[in-house]
C-alpha positions as MATLAB code, in Angstrom:
seq = 'MKGFSRLGELWWQGITLQHVSHKGIIIPYLAFLFVALLFELFLAVLFVVSCFIFYVNHYWPSAPFYIGAAVLALLIGFTISSVLVILQRKKSHLKSSK';
ca = [
     -68.350  134.586   26.475;
     -70.405  132.088   24.522;
     -70.252  129.731   27.500;
     -71.827  132.337   29.772;
     -74.595  132.877   27.249;
     -75.295  129.156   27.137;
     -75.182  128.977   30.929;
     -77.689  131.822   31.178;
     -79.955  130.104   28.680;
     -79.827  126.832   30.612;
     -80.525  128.691   33.857;
     -83.585  130.389   32.340;
     -84.857  127.075   30.961;
     -84.545  125.567   34.425;
     -86.207  128.466   36.226;
     -89.145  128.562   33.807;
     -89.535  124.764   33.646;
     -89.275  124.817   29.868;
     -88.970  121.043   29.486;
     -91.422  120.093   32.249;
     -95.120  119.564   31.589;
     -96.236  117.402   34.520;
     -98.904  119.137   36.623;
     -97.534  117.545   39.781;
     -94.397  119.618   39.363;
     -95.722  122.802   37.785;
     -98.514  123.576   40.257;
     -96.383  123.352   43.441;
     -93.640  125.347   41.713;
     -96.127  128.077   40.796;
     -97.406  128.068   44.378;
     -93.834  128.497   45.594;
     -93.269  131.368   43.167;
     -96.462  133.121   44.282;
     -95.451  132.802   47.941;
     -91.975  134.072   47.079;
     -93.530  137.011   45.237;
     -95.722  137.845   48.228;
     -92.688  137.767   50.503;
     -90.707  139.956   48.113;
     -93.560  142.455   47.961;
     -93.673  142.464   51.766;
     -89.953  143.243   51.805;
     -90.506  146.019   49.262;
     -93.165  147.565   51.507;
     -90.765  147.348   54.445;
     -88.120  149.059   52.352;
     -90.460  151.914   51.431;
     -91.590  152.341   55.042;
     -88.015  152.352   56.283;
     -87.069  154.929   53.630;
     -89.901  157.124   54.873;
     -88.795  156.734   58.487;
     -85.203  157.512   57.520;
     -86.334  160.622   55.652;
     -88.449  161.874   58.545;
     -85.581  161.404   60.995;
     -82.976  162.938   58.646;
     -80.937  159.745   58.594;
     -79.261  158.490   55.447;
     -78.573  154.757   55.390;
     -75.326  153.320   54.116;
     -74.696  151.735   50.729;
     -75.596  148.129   51.688;
     -79.169  149.258   52.319;
     -79.468  150.508   48.750;
     -77.633  147.488   47.360;
     -80.181  145.302   49.136;
     -82.956  147.296   47.495;
     -81.414  146.708   44.075;
     -81.109  142.982   44.759;
     -84.728  142.916   45.911;
     -85.815  144.664   42.714;
     -83.929  142.086   40.639;
     -85.526  139.231   42.571;
     -88.986  140.679   42.050;
     -88.259  141.056   38.348;
     -87.037  137.469   38.019;
     -89.996  136.111   39.962;
     -92.601  138.023   37.974;
     -91.046  137.142   34.634;
     -90.763  133.472   35.625;
     -94.403  133.319   36.684;
     -95.547  135.003   33.477;
     -93.510  132.694   31.242;
     -94.724  129.579   33.056;
     -98.360  130.695   32.915;
     -98.085  131.509   29.198;
     -96.468  128.161   28.497;
     -99.110  126.387   30.571;
    -101.924  128.113   28.647;
    -100.389  127.250   25.289;
     -99.817  123.664   26.438;
    -103.471  123.351   27.468;
    -104.645  124.705   24.104;
    -102.430  122.315   22.156;
    -103.516  119.272   24.174;
    -107.236  119.785   23.440;
];
């Protein structure tokens, strides 16, 4: 179990670029994360619209539809938390370098 904890910690360090401070890497990565977040929000809007259409037509989708919604919610959560951590680290790095 300790190995999984360490693996999760290493994964989070990689996703949030904990050991990277070069602007040539951070800025394109943040741009990618913002584009990914926009796409995920677009998918969330599509999900809400499709739920409304299903409700109006008295159709109940199968389980994979709801599983996809849960996966989308997790992706949005990971993306937002990654962006926030990177921006906080970038702000603190800028303050310490002055």
